[in-house]
C-alpha positions as CSV (number, residue, x, y, z in Angstrom):
1,M,151.6,208.7,165.7
2,P,152.0,209.0,162.1
3,T,149.5,211.3,160.8
4,E,146.4,209.4,159.1
5,P,143.9,210.6,156.3
6,D,140.9,212.3,158.1
7,V,138.5,209.6,156.0
8,A,139.8,206.0,156.1
9,P,138.9,203.8,153.2
10,P,135.8,201.8,153.7
11,A,137.3,198.6,154.0
12,V,139.4,200.0,156.7
13,V,136.5,201.4,158.6
14,K,134.6,198.0,158.4
15,A,137.3,195.8,159.8
16,A,138.2,198.5,162.5
17,D,134.4,198.6,163.0
18,A,134.2,194.5,163.6
19,L,137.1,194.5,165.9
20,A,136.0,197.4,167.9
21,E,132.5,195.8,168.1
22,A,133.8,192.3,169.3
23,T,135.6,194.1,172.0
24,R,132.6,196.2,173.2
25,T,130.6,193.0,173.2
26,G,133.0,190.4,174.3
27,V,131.8,188.3,171.4
28,A,134.5,187.3,168.9
29,C,134.1,188.5,165.2
30,P,134.9,186.5,161.9
31,P,138.3,186.9,160.5
32,V,139.0,190.5,158.7
33,R,141.4,188.9,156.1
34,T,138.4,188.9,153.7
35,L,137.7,192.7,153.9
36,I,141.2,194.0,153.7
37,D,144.0,193.5,151.2
38,G,147.6,193.5,152.8
39,L,149.7,194.1,155.5
40,A,149.8,198.0,154.8
41,T,145.9,197.9,155.2
42,A,146.3,195.8,158.1
43,Y,148.3,198.3,159.9
44,A,146.0,201.1,158.8
45,V,143.0,199.0,160.6
46,Q,145.3,198.9,163.7
47,Q,146.0,202.6,163.6
48,L,142.4,203.7,163.2
49,N,141.4,201.6,166.2
50,V,144.4,203.3,168.3
51,R,143.5,206.7,167.1
52,R,140.1,206.0,168.2
53,G,141.5,205.0,171.6
54,L,143.3,208.3,172.1
55,D,140.3,210.3,171.2
56,A,138.6,208.6,174.2
57,G,141.1,209.6,176.4
58,R,143.2,206.4,176.6
59,R,147.1,206.8,176.7
60,V,149.6,204.9,174.7
61,V,152.9,203.9,176.7
62,G,154.8,202.0,174.1
63,R,154.7,199.1,171.8
64,K,154.5,195.2,171.7
65,I,156.4,193.2,169.4
66,G,154.6,189.8,168.1
67,L,155.8,186.9,166.0
68,T,159.6,186.9,167.1
69,S,159.5,182.8,167.2
70,P,160.4,181.4,164.1
71,A,158.0,178.4,164.6
72,V,155.2,180.9,164.7
73,Q,156.5,183.0,161.6
74,R,156.6,179.6,159.5
75,Q,153.2,178.5,161.0
76,L,151.8,182.0,159.6
77,G,153.9,182.0,156.4
78,V,155.6,185.3,157.3
79,D,159.5,186.2,157.7
80,R,159.0,189.1,160.0
81,P,157.8,190.2,163.3
82,D,154.8,192.6,163.9
83,F,153.9,195.2,166.5
84,G,151.1,196.7,168.3
85,A,150.2,199.5,170.6
86,L,150.3,199.3,174.5
87,F,147.7,201.4,176.3
88,A,148.2,202.5,180.0
89,D,144.7,200.8,180.8
90,M,146.3,197.6,179.7
91,A,148.5,197.2,182.7
92,V,148.0,194.9,185.7
93,A,149.8,194.7,188.6
94,D,152.2,192.3,189.7
95,G,150.5,189.5,191.5
96,G,147.1,191.1,190.5
97,E,143.7,189.4,189.2
98,V,142.2,189.8,185.7
99,P,138.7,190.1,186.2
100,A,136.4,187.4,184.6
101,G,135.2,188.6,181.3
102,R,137.7,191.4,180.7
103,L,139.3,189.4,177.7
104,L,137.5,187.0,175.2
105,Q,140.0,184.3,175.0
106,P,143.3,185.1,176.9
107,K,146.8,183.2,176.5
108,V,149.9,183.9,178.8
109,E,153.4,184.2,177.6
110,A,156.5,185.6,179.3
111,E,158.8,188.2,177.9
112,V,161.6,190.8,178.7
113,A,160.3,194.3,179.0
114,L,162.4,197.2,178.2
115,V,161.9,200.7,179.3
116,L,163.7,203.3,177.5
117,G,165.5,206.6,178.8
118,R,166.2,207.9,175.3
119,D,164.6,208.2,172.0
120,L,165.4,206.0,169.0
121,P,164.7,208.1,166.1
122,H,167.1,206.0,163.6
123,R,165.7,204.2,160.7
124,E,168.9,202.0,160.9
125,C,168.8,201.1,164.3
126,T,171.7,199.4,165.9
127,V,172.2,197.3,169.2
128,V,174.6,199.6,170.5
129,D,171.7,202.3,169.9
130,V,169.0,200.1,171.9
131,L,171.8,199.5,174.7
132,R,172.5,203.2,175.1
133,A,168.7,203.9,175.0
134,V,167.4,201.3,177.5
135,D,167.0,202.6,181.1
136,F,166.1,199.1,182.7
137,A,164.4,195.7,182.2
138,L,161.7,193.8,183.9
139,P,160.4,190.4,183.9
140,A,156.9,190.6,182.0
141,L,153.8,188.8,181.4
142,E,151.9,189.5,178.0
143,I,148.4,188.4,178.0
144,V,147.6,188.2,174.5
145,D,143.8,188.0,173.4
146,S,142.3,187.8,169.8
147,R,139.0,189.4,168.7
148,I,138.9,187.0,166.0
149,A,136.8,183.9,166.8
150,G,138.6,180.7,167.6
151,W,142.2,182.3,167.0
152,D,141.6,181.8,163.1
153,I,144.1,184.2,162.2
154,S,146.5,185.2,159.5
155,L,149.2,187.8,160.0
156,V,146.7,190.5,158.6
157,D,144.2,189.5,161.0
158,T,146.7,189.9,164.3
159,V,148.2,192.8,162.7
160,A,144.8,194.8,162.3
161,D,143.8,193.3,165.7
162,N,146.5,195.5,167.3
163,A,148.8,192.4,167.3
164,S,146.4,190.4,169.2
165,C,147.0,192.8,172.2
166,G,145.2,192.2,175.6
167,L,146.8,192.9,178.8
168,Y,150.5,193.0,180.3
169,V,151.8,192.7,183.5
170,L,155.3,193.9,184.8
171,G,157.7,192.9,187.5
172,G,158.7,195.3,190.0
173,R,162.3,195.4,190.3
174,P,164.1,197.1,187.6
175,V,167.3,195.9,186.5
176,P,169.8,197.6,184.3
177,L,171.5,195.9,181.4
178,A,174.8,196.4,182.4
179,G,176.0,193.0,183.0
180,V,172.9,191.2,181.8
181,D,172.9,188.9,178.6
182,L,169.8,189.0,177.5
183,R,170.5,186.2,174.8
184,A,171.2,184.0,177.8
185,V,168.5,184.3,180.1
186,T,166.3,181.6,181.1
187,M,162.5,181.6,181.5
188,T,160.3,179.0,183.3
189,M,156.5,179.9,183.3
190,T,154.3,177.9,186.0
191,R,150.4,177.5,185.9
192,G,149.3,176.5,189.7
193,G,152.9,175.7,190.3
194,E,153.3,173.3,187.3
195,T,155.6,174.2,184.5
196,V,153.8,175.0,181.3
197,S,156.5,177.1,179.3
198,E,160.1,177.2,179.0
199,G,162.5,178.9,176.9
200,T,165.6,181.4,176.7
201,G,166.3,184.9,175.4
202,A,167.6,183.3,172.1
203,D,164.3,182.1,171.5
204,C,163.3,185.6,170.8
205,L,164.6,186.6,167.4
206,G,168.1,185.5,168.5
207,S,167.9,188.1,171.5
208,P,165.2,190.3,173.0
209,L,167.7,193.4,172.0
210,N,167.5,191.7,168.1
211,A,163.6,192.5,168.4
212,A,164.0,195.6,169.9
213,V,166.4,196.9,166.9
214,W,163.9,195.7,164.5
215,L,161.0,197.5,166.1
216,A,162.8,200.8,166.6
217,S,163.9,200.6,162.8
218,A,160.5,199.7,161.5
219,L,158.5,202.4,163.8
220,A,161.2,205.0,162.7
221,E,160.7,204.2,159.0
222,R,156.8,205.0,159.5
223,G,157.6,208.5,161.3
224,D,156.6,207.4,164.7
225,P,159.9,206.3,166.4
226,L,160.1,204.7,170.0
227,R,160.6,207.8,172.5
228,A,162.4,208.0,175.8
229,G,159.9,206.5,178.6
230,D,158.2,203.9,175.9
231,L,157.8,200.5,177.3
232,V,158.9,197.8,174.9
233,L,157.3,194.2,175.5
234,T,160.1,192.3,173.0
235,G,158.5,189.0,172.6
236,A,157.6,185.7,173.8
237,L,160.6,183.8,175.2
238,G,158.4,180.2,175.0
239,P,154.8,178.9,174.0
240,M,151.9,180.9,175.1
241,V,149.8,179.0,177.3
242,P,145.7,179.3,177.1
243,A,144.4,180.9,180.6
244,A,141.3,179.9,182.1
245,P,139.1,181.3,185.3
246,G,141.0,180.5,188.4
247,D,144.4,179.9,186.9
248,A,147.6,181.5,188.2
249,F,150.7,182.2,186.5
250,E,154.1,182.9,187.7
251,A,157.2,183.6,185.1
252,R,160.6,183.9,186.7
253,I,163.6,185.0,184.1
254,S,166.9,184.5,185.1
255,D,168.8,187.7,186.2
256,L,165.7,190.0,185.9
257,G,163.4,188.2,188.4
258,S,159.6,187.2,188.6
259,V,156.3,188.0,187.9
260,R,152.8,187.0,188.7
261,V,149.0,187.0,187.5
262,A,145.7,185.2,188.6
263,F,142.5,184.9,186.5
264,A,139.5,185.6,188.5
265,T,136.6,182.8,188.4
266,N,133.2,184.0,187.4
267,G,132.1,184.5,190.9
268,D,134.9,186.6,192.4
269,S,134.5,190.3,192.4
270,E,137.4,192.7,191.3
């Protein structure tokens, strides 16, 4: 992680505290965009809460990329993706169940996950760099969540809120990229057997590889490059779908396989 000042500015601390309190209590907070003044400050808020997590013994295992859909970028008035940190304790087993009350207002989206076998230290990363660095790919479900009430978010809100990270689920069959065209993969996600989201690799910045190139370059520019062993969630292949207690989701991504998760009802035990 890049070096941060020992004492963060008061606005950064106030926004970070509001988001942390929402996580602790399970009560969403108002937007934090009124407290902070731009994207750099929003990332400082994110980094402060990531550092607090590390200090509490949590372990960062990779990064997620958000805002890879041109439609969502237009909605928020931005022209670039964003990123957040993935912690080990965000992982849910394939076919597992999310306990009731674990998240505030979850939504599910299907993605391609990449696991790196080499570092990506270059500020001008290329697709060739990424292809050489990736050890294998997996189908994934990202369960996004927002600590902001009613998902009333702008770009700075979601960045400050760790890119709206919640949980993630990885399929269990690692697939080398040799012979797989990630731009051409197709995705179908069902909820209770009914199709609720569809898309292709091209719907993620033209290809999940393009998203990974952007992330690697952005992190290297910040002095915090992707490293061997890191997990990268490359961004949604189709629309995200709200999740409710009792829902069961399955995503199938051509050439990569499938991945499943369920949401417990209030009466279920873990």
